[in-house]
Backbone as numpy.savetxt, mean C-alpha at the origin, in Angstrom:
# Nx Ny Nz CAx CAy CAz Cx Cy Cz
-10.46 3.50 23.12 -10.03 2.93 22.62 -10.63 2.46 21.49
-10.81 2.59 19.92 -10.98 2.17 19.07 -10.51 0.96 17.96
-10.86 0.40 17.51 -10.46 -0.33 16.45 -11.53 0.16 14.73
-10.40 0.54 14.09 -10.62 0.98 12.24 -10.16 0.17 11.92
-10.85 -0.28 10.46 -10.40 -0.91 9.26 -10.71 -0.79 8.06
-9.96 -1.48 7.37 -10.10 -1.22 5.76 -9.67 -2.02 4.88
-10.59 -2.45 3.81 -9.41 -3.80 3.28 -9.76 -3.55 1.76
-8.93 -4.11 0.90 -8.65 -4.24 -0.36 -9.09 -5.62 -0.95
-9.68 -6.31 -1.71 -9.94 -7.44 -2.26 -8.74 -7.89 -3.41
-8.73 -9.31 -3.36 -7.76 -9.82 -4.01 -8.07 -9.46 -5.74
-6.36 -9.48 -6.09 -6.64 -9.47 -7.98 -5.63 -9.88 -8.29
-5.27 -10.66 -9.14 -4.66 -11.11 -10.42 -3.94 -10.45 -11.59
-2.54 -10.63 -11.63 -1.79 -10.22 -13.04 -1.81 -11.18 -13.75
-2.57 -11.18 -14.82 -2.36 -12.65 -15.63 -1.56 -12.43 -16.85
-0.69 -13.23 -17.50 0.39 -12.68 -18.70 -0.94 -13.71 -19.93
-0.69 -12.75 -21.00 -1.66 -13.20 -22.40 -0.63 -13.02 -23.19
0.46 -12.73 -23.14 1.62 -13.55 -24.40 1.93 -12.39 -24.53
1.61 -11.11 -24.25 2.64 -10.12 -24.63 2.12 -8.92 -23.63
1.40 -8.74 -22.96 1.05 -7.76 -22.15 0.23 -8.92 -20.42
-0.14 -7.83 -19.60 -0.84 -8.78 -18.68 -1.79 -7.88 -18.36
-2.84 -8.91 -18.25 -4.51 -8.32 -18.00 -4.31 -8.40 -16.59
-5.45 -7.36 -15.92 -5.60 -7.27 -14.23 -7.22 -8.29 -14.30
-7.17 -9.21 -13.11 -8.47 -9.55 -12.95 -8.67 -9.32 -11.38
-9.54 -8.63 -11.10 -9.86 -7.85 -10.03 -11.61 -8.45 -9.09
-11.51 -8.01 -7.88 -12.92 -8.36 -7.47 -13.13 -7.30 -6.74
-12.50 -5.78 -7.47 -12.88 -4.20 -7.15 -11.96 -3.96 -6.28
-12.51 -2.69 -5.47 -11.06 -1.84 -4.34 -10.13 -1.04 -5.33
-11.30 -0.59 -6.42 -10.88 0.39 -7.67 -9.13 -0.03 -8.02
-8.78 -1.06 -8.10 -7.67 -2.14 -8.78 -7.15 -1.08 -10.25
-6.00 -1.00 -10.40 -6.00 -0.55 -11.43 -4.80 -0.88 -11.99
-4.44 -1.34 -13.34 -3.33 -2.14 -14.09 -2.75 -0.85 -14.61
-1.49 -1.05 -14.09 -0.37 0.14 -14.37 0.65 -0.56 -15.49
0.46 -1.47 -16.30 1.34 -2.42 -16.38 2.00 -2.07 -18.12
2.74 -1.48 -18.24 3.21 -0.70 -19.38 3.65 -1.56 -20.73
4.32 -3.10 -20.02 4.91 -3.56 -20.80 4.89 -5.03 -20.28
5.39 -6.04 -20.99 5.88 -7.78 -20.76 6.39 -7.70 -19.45
7.61 -6.76 -19.55 8.21 -7.04 -18.46 7.84 -6.00 -17.31
6.82 -5.00 -17.44 7.40 -3.44 -16.10 5.57 -4.13 -15.76
5.37 -4.71 -14.70 4.00 -5.38 -14.34 3.84 -4.64 -12.84
2.80 -3.28 -13.09 2.73 -2.76 -11.78 0.96 -2.61 -11.85
0.71 -2.93 -10.37 -0.86 -2.38 -10.01 -1.35 -1.98 -8.90
-2.04 -0.74 -8.63 -2.05 -0.11 -7.28 -3.49 0.20 -7.24
-4.07 0.18 -5.95 -5.30 0.63 -5.44 -5.61 1.69 -4.15
-5.73 2.95 -5.01 -5.60 4.17 -3.81 -6.54 4.61 -3.13
-6.19 5.18 -2.07 -7.34 5.85 -1.39 -8.60 5.52 -1.09
-8.50 3.97 -0.66 -9.27 3.70 -0.11 -9.63 4.04 1.44
-10.65 4.71 2.10 -10.14 5.62 3.01 -11.52 4.96 4.10
-11.08 5.11 5.75 -11.29 4.95 7.15 -12.02 6.59 7.02
-13.04 6.72 7.05 -14.12 7.73 7.27 -14.16 8.56 8.94
-13.17 9.52 9.54 -13.10 9.81 10.94 -14.08 11.43 10.46
-15.11 11.96 9.70 -15.56 13.16 9.51 -16.41 13.06 10.83
-17.00 12.05 11.43 -17.88 12.60 13.10 -16.76 12.39 14.19
-15.35 12.12 14.00 -15.03 12.19 15.00 -13.97 13.78 15.13
-14.06 14.33 13.44 -13.06 15.85 13.31 -14.14 16.95 13.44
-15.59 16.28 13.19 -16.78 17.34 13.76 -16.95 17.60 15.22
-16.70 16.75 15.89 -16.68 17.20 17.32 -15.56 17.60 17.96
-14.44 18.18 16.67 -13.16 18.80 17.31 -12.12 17.65 18.16
-12.21 16.28 17.55 -11.25 15.31 18.50 -10.29 15.19 17.34
-9.44 14.37 18.20 -7.72 13.90 17.54 -8.20 12.70 17.75
-7.77 12.02 16.43 -7.30 10.53 16.23 -5.50 10.22 16.86
-5.39 9.46 18.25 -3.92 9.43 18.25 -3.76 7.59 17.72
-2.84 7.66 17.09 -2.43 6.41 16.50 -1.21 5.59 17.44
-2.06 4.18 17.69 -1.73 3.37 18.55 -1.05 2.52 18.34
-1.53 1.53 17.17 -0.52 0.76 16.07 -1.24 0.34 15.31
-0.67 -0.28 14.14 -1.49 -0.32 12.77 -0.82 -1.95 12.11
-1.97 -2.76 12.08 -1.26 -3.68 11.54 -1.98 -4.26 10.13
-1.17 -5.01 8.88 -1.97 -5.67 7.83 -2.27 -6.95 7.84
-3.23 -7.07 7.50 -3.42 -8.67 7.56 -3.64 -9.24 6.46
-3.46 -10.18 5.82 -3.01 -11.14 4.34 -4.34 -12.06 4.56
-5.31 -11.79 3.44 -6.59 -13.16 3.34 -5.37 -14.24 2.98
-4.62 -14.32 2.78 -3.89 -15.78 1.92 -2.55 -15.15 1.48
-1.24 -16.05 1.55 -0.14 -15.84 1.24 -0.15 -15.34 -0.57
0.45 -14.56 -0.74 0.81 -14.62 -2.38 0.75 -15.70 -3.13
0.55 -15.76 -4.27 0.88 -17.26 -5.11 1.05 -16.87 -6.69
1.89 -17.49 -7.23 1.96 -17.41 -8.65 2.29 -18.81 -9.13
1.93 -18.95 -10.44 1.76 -19.84 -11.47 2.75 -19.84 -12.50
3.66 -21.35 -12.45 4.80 -21.52 -13.40 6.11 -20.30 -13.05
6.22 -19.89 -12.11 7.48 -18.92 -11.47 8.61 -20.13 -11.16
9.41 -18.96 -11.76 10.92 -19.63 -11.59 11.74 -18.75 -10.17
12.95 -19.52 -9.83 13.13 -19.38 -8.92 13.43 -17.37 -9.11
13.56 -16.50 -8.45 13.96 -15.25 -8.84 13.17 -14.48 -9.00
12.03 -14.96 -9.62 10.70 -13.78 -9.54 10.31 -13.70 -8.37
9.86 -12.54 -8.43 9.31 -11.46 -7.14 8.10 -10.90 -7.13
7.53 -10.50 -5.98 6.33 -9.30 -6.10 6.78 -8.79 -4.82
6.32 -7.10 -4.96 6.75 -6.38 -4.02 5.08 -5.75 -3.66
4.86 -5.63 -2.02 3.50 -5.35 -1.92 3.63 -4.52 -1.23
3.23 -3.09 -1.34 3.48 -1.85 -0.97 2.25 -1.54 -0.12
2.15 -1.44 1.18 0.69 -0.86 1.77 1.32 0.40 2.47
-0.39 1.62 2.70 0.35 2.82 3.04 -0.72 3.08 3.53
-0.95 4.13 5.04 -1.92 4.53 5.55 -1.37 6.03 5.87
-2.22 6.61 5.16 -1.72 8.24 5.35 -3.34 9.11 5.69
-3.01 10.39 6.13 -3.87 11.16 6.06 -4.23 12.48 4.74
-3.19 12.26 3.89 -3.64 12.89 2.48 -3.45 11.90 1.56
-4.54 11.85 0.69 -4.65 11.62 -0.60 -3.30 11.07 -1.15
-2.82 9.70 -1.69 -2.00 9.01 -2.29 -1.72 9.21 -3.37
-0.83 9.55 -4.80 -0.86 9.27 -6.20 0.48 8.34 -6.47
0.72 7.77 -7.28 1.72 7.39 -7.97 3.05 7.90 -7.58
3.02 9.21 -7.72 3.86 10.39 -7.46 4.06 10.26 -5.80
3.37 9.66 -4.93 4.25 9.51 -3.71 3.72 8.27 -3.35
4.93 7.51 -3.66 5.27 6.19 -2.92 6.62 6.07 -2.13
7.00 7.45 -1.89 7.82 7.23 -0.65 7.97 8.31 0.62
7.05 8.33 0.69 6.42 9.68 1.77 8.01 10.24 2.81
8.22 11.24 2.71 9.36 12.23 2.97 10.73 11.59 2.96
10.86 11.15 2.00 11.91 10.80 1.37 12.46 11.13 -0.15
13.39 11.30 -0.55 14.15 11.92 -1.37 12.92 11.82 -2.74
13.11 13.16 -3.48 11.86 13.14 -4.86 10.32 12.85 -4.81
9.98 12.59 -3.92 8.70 12.65 -3.35 7.94 13.93 -3.00
6.73 14.18 -2.96 6.14 15.20 -2.52 4.86 15.03 -1.94
5.28 14.38 -0.69 4.45 14.24 0.25 5.59 14.02 1.46
4.86 14.72 2.42 5.41 14.74 3.65 5.81 13.29 4.54
6.49 13.61 5.16 6.56 12.09 6.42 5.65 11.98 7.11
5.19 13.04 7.67 4.24 13.92 8.61 2.98 13.60 8.24
2.66 12.87 7.41 1.31 12.62 6.43 1.09 10.97 6.48
2.29 10.55 6.74 2.23 8.91 6.54 2.40 7.86 7.86
1.50 7.39 8.35 1.79 7.09 9.51 1.86 5.19 9.14
1.97 4.95 8.00 2.66 3.27 7.76 3.36 3.38 6.25
4.24 2.99 5.87 4.45 2.62 4.70 5.16 1.44 5.27
4.66 -0.21 4.20 5.04 -1.38 4.67 5.17 -2.34 3.40
6.30 -2.78 3.29 6.97 -2.62 1.95 7.25 -4.61 1.88
6.66 -5.42 1.57 6.91 -6.90 1.57 7.13 -7.48 0.67
8.52 -7.90 0.24 8.91 -8.68 -1.15 8.59 -9.99 -0.99
7.75 -10.65 -1.57 7.35 -11.92 -1.61 8.07 -12.47 -2.68
8.78 -13.64 -3.06 9.48 -14.12 -4.07 9.26 -16.08 -4.06
10.29 -16.42 -5.69 10.01 -17.54 -5.39 11.27 -18.09 -5.43
11.64 -18.93 -4.95 13.01 -19.61 -4.68 12.89 -21.31 -5.22
14.43 -21.68 -5.34 14.38 -23.29 -5.78 13.58 -24.16 -5.21
13.17 -23.68 -4.06 12.20 -25.14 -3.03 10.88 -24.85 -3.61
10.76 -23.44 -3.80 9.19 -23.22 -3.76 8.72 -22.81 -5.44
9.64 -22.47 -6.15 9.21 -22.42 -7.37 8.36 -24.05 -8.01
7.03 -23.65 -8.39 6.14 -24.47 -9.13 5.38 -24.30 -10.06
4.49 -25.13 -10.57 3.35 -24.57 -11.13 2.12 -23.57 -10.49
2.16 -24.00 -9.49 1.39 -22.90 -8.95 1.87 -23.37 -7.54
2.39 -22.03 -6.90 2.81 -22.45 -5.66 2.66 -20.60 -4.55
3.04 -20.91 -3.11 2.78 -19.76 -2.39 4.00 -19.39 -2.34
4.34 -17.86 -2.55 5.59 -17.47 -2.49 5.82 -17.45 -0.87
7.42 -16.65 -0.89 7.63 -16.96 0.64 8.32 -15.40 0.75
8.14 -15.06 1.96 8.23 -13.68 2.66 9.96 -13.78 2.47
10.39 -12.67 1.61 11.88 -12.36 1.78 12.47 -11.51 2.39
11.89 -10.04 2.48 11.79 -9.07 3.36 10.77 -8.35 2.92
11.20 -7.77 4.67 10.37 -6.19 5.13 10.72 -5.25 5.51
10.39 -3.86 4.95 10.33 -2.70 5.18 9.08 -1.70 5.62
9.57 -1.00 6.85 8.49 -0.37 7.32 8.86 0.88 7.84
8.08 1.98 7.36 8.59 3.48 8.13 7.41 4.02 8.03
7.10 5.41 9.06 6.23 6.44 9.36 6.13 6.67 10.52
5.98 8.47 10.23 5.83 9.44 11.32 4.18 9.70 11.81
3.94 9.73 11.31 2.46 10.59 11.51 1.98 9.65 12.94
1.64 10.13 14.06 1.47 9.43 15.02 -0.30 9.85 15.34
-0.77 10.90 15.27 -1.81 11.94 15.46 -2.32 12.89 14.30
-3.71 12.60 13.87 -3.90 13.48 13.04 -5.78 14.35 13.36
-5.57 15.35 12.61 -7.19 15.79 13.11 -7.65 15.84 11.57
-7.64 15.22 10.72 -8.28 14.86 9.46 -9.20 14.20 9.32
-10.40 14.22 8.41 -11.13 13.58 8.40 -11.43 12.04 8.20
-10.34 11.49 7.31 -9.96 10.39 6.55 -8.69 9.93 6.62
-8.70 8.51 6.98 -7.28 7.94 6.69 -7.72 7.28 5.61
-6.32 7.45 4.55 -6.38 6.54 3.50 -5.60 5.12 3.30
-6.38 4.15 2.93 -5.63 2.76 2.66 -4.88 2.51 1.31
-3.56 2.34 1.05 -3.51 2.40 -0.62 -2.21 1.37 -0.72
-2.54 0.90 -1.89 -1.65 -0.33 -1.92 -0.79 -0.39 -3.11
0.50 -0.53 -3.74 0.89 -0.86 -4.55 1.83 -1.91 -5.27
1.78 -2.53 -6.03 1.90 -4.17 -6.28 2.93 -4.18 -7.63
4.42 -4.58 -7.36 4.93 -4.50 -8.42 6.19 -5.49 -8.22
5.88 -6.41 -9.48 6.36 -7.64 -9.74 7.59 -7.82 -10.39
8.40 -8.22 -10.07 9.83 -8.14 -11.06 10.28 -9.74 -11.45
10.34 -9.31 -13.24 10.41 -10.85 -13.68 10.90 -10.27 -15.40
11.16 -11.55 -16.13 11.56 -10.97 -17.49 10.85 -12.06 -18.13
9.78 -11.63 -18.75 9.06 -12.95 -19.73 9.17 -12.72 -21.44
9.78 -11.84 -21.29 10.01 -11.18 -23.25 11.18 -10.43 -23.14
11.99 -11.30 -24.55 13.43 -10.71 -24.60 14.28 -11.49 -24.85
15.22 -11.62 -24.86 16.68 -12.23 -24.54 16.62 -13.20 -23.73
17.36 -14.38 -23.71 17.22 -14.78 -22.28 18.54 -14.72 -21.28
18.20 -14.89 -20.43 17.20 -16.11 -19.51 16.09 -15.59 -19.50
14.82 -16.40 -19.66 13.60 -15.96 -19.54 13.05 -16.77 -18.34
11.84 -16.07 -17.54 10.58 -16.72 -17.08 9.68 -17.04 -17.43
9.22 -18.42 -16.99 8.13 -19.36 -17.63 6.50 -18.35 -16.90
6.97 -17.14 -15.99 5.58 -16.78 -15.04 4.32 -16.68 -15.73
3.35 -16.99 -15.24 2.15 -16.67 -16.04 1.13 -16.22 -15.19
1.20 -15.97 -13.76 0.14 -15.36 -13.30 0.86 -14.66 -11.71
0.10 -13.69 -10.98 0.66 -14.22 -9.87 -0.54 -13.33 -9.29
-0.99 -13.60 -8.18 -2.47 -13.74 -7.31 -2.21 -12.94 -5.74
-2.44 -11.53 -5.90 -2.19 -10.55 -4.79 -3.81 -11.01 -3.46
-3.50 -11.49 -2.87 -4.73 -11.87 -1.25 -5.25 -10.59 -1.25
-6.69 -10.35 -0.89 -7.16 -9.34 -0.47 -6.34 -9.19 1.12
-6.13 -7.70 1.62 -5.38 -7.38 2.79 -6.31 -6.58 3.42
-6.23 -6.18 4.77 -7.38 -5.33 5.28 -5.98 -4.73 6.69
-6.31 -3.07 6.78 -5.50 -2.36 7.38 -6.15 -2.49 8.70
-5.53 -2.92 10.01 -6.09 -2.23 11.02 -5.84 -1.50 11.98
-6.40 -0.34 12.26 -6.00 0.68 12.94 -6.27 1.04 14.45
-5.46 0.90 15.64 -6.04 0.84 16.87 -5.80 2.40 17.31
-6.81 2.89 17.95 -6.58 4.08 17.70 -7.21 5.22 19.24
-6.67 5.65 19.98 -7.18 6.33 21.18 -7.95 7.72 20.45
-9.05 8.02 20.70 -9.48 9.56 20.41 -9.88 10.34 21.49
-9.28 11.65 21.21 -9.20 12.58 22.63 -9.39 13.96 22.27
-10.06 14.74 22.95 -10.38 16.07 22.65 -9.11 17.12 23.44
-8.60 17.28 22.61 -7.30 18.80 22.87 -7.70 19.73 23.08
-7.21 20.50 24.13 -7.14 21.76 24.11 -7.22 22.60 22.80
-8.11 23.49 22.92 -8.82 24.45 21.61 -7.22 24.96 20.84
-6.66 25.79 21.84 -5.49 25.91 21.23 -4.58 25.04 20.11
-4.41 23.89 20.86 -3.78 23.00 20.38 -4.26 22.09 19.17
-5.24 22.04 19.28 -6.00 21.36 18.17 -6.19 22.50 17.18
-6.47 23.54 17.51 -6.32 24.57 15.84 -4.73 24.50 15.51
-3.99 24.23 16.46 -2.79 24.30 15.81 -2.03 22.98 14.79
-2.77 22.10 14.98 -2.67 20.78 14.61 -3.59 20.68 13.22
-4.59 21.33 13.60 -5.46 21.76 12.08 -5.39 22.40 10.97
-3.97 23.47 11.64 -3.33 24.38 10.82 -2.10 23.73 10.13
-1.16 22.97 10.94 -0.40 21.81 10.44 -0.85 21.21 9.69
-2.00 20.35 9.56 -2.49 19.68 8.93 -3.19 20.16 7.10
-3.03 21.46 7.46 -3.36 21.97 6.22 -2.37 22.57 5.42
-1.34 22.68 6.19 0.12 23.66 5.64 0.48 22.02 5.03
0.53 20.95 5.55 1.39 19.59 4.92 0.65 19.37 3.88
-0.78 19.43 3.96 -1.44 18.97 2.63 -1.50 19.93 1.63
-1.17 21.55 1.81 -0.65 22.02 0.60 0.59 22.58 0.70
1.41 22.72 1.15 2.54 22.68 1.21 3.54 21.60 1.57
3.82 20.24 0.45 3.98 19.33 0.74 5.55 19.31 0.66
6.61 18.42 1.68 7.94 18.24 2.25 8.85 17.90 0.83
9.43 18.95 0.24 9.83 18.26 -1.10 11.47 18.08 -0.43
12.04 17.95 0.54 13.42 17.52 1.04 14.24 16.16 0.43
C-alpha cells in the first residue's frame, strides 16, 4: 500500500470595483472571471507521477481518496447568501474547462477516467456574515467511477466558482474578497502486477477512453 499526495496553494479573488483580481501563491491558478458577477478560477492538471510504476507494468488500484483543506475558506464583507463552490477532481487523463462533469451529459470525459469529483459549497449565513469571516460548509456532492488505472499520471484539478452579485440592480452584495485555502489530495493505492493479458487490455481500454471520450 502506498500513500500519494498532491497539493495546490491558497488563492484569493479580490474585487477591485469593476472586476476580480487573482492573488495566488502558485499552483497554476488561472483567473476565469469575465465580469463583476461571474467569478471563477481554476488550477488544472497538477499531477502525481506514476511513470515508474507504469514502466514496471504495474497497475494502480485506488483504495481511498480524501481532500485536505489548509484552513476553511474565508470571505470579507460577505452577506447572507454569498457562496463559493470548490470542486476537486482526481483523473487519469488531463482536465479542461470543458470537462467539469465527467461522465454526465454534455461533458467530454468518461466517468471511467474520474476517480473523484468532490464539490463543496461554502456560504455566508445570517450568523456568519461579517467583515472577515469563515464560511460554513453548506453541502457536498461526490462521485467517481475509476478504481484502477495503468496510466503514468494521476491529475489533481480544482475549480472555484463564487456566487454573488456586486454590480447592477439592487439588491447587491458588499463582498470584497474570497480566499480559498491550499488543498491536498491524498490518494491511498495498492500497486500490483496483473497478468500480462489483463494488463494489456487495461492499457488498451485506457487508450480508448483518452482518445474516444464517452459523450452520452
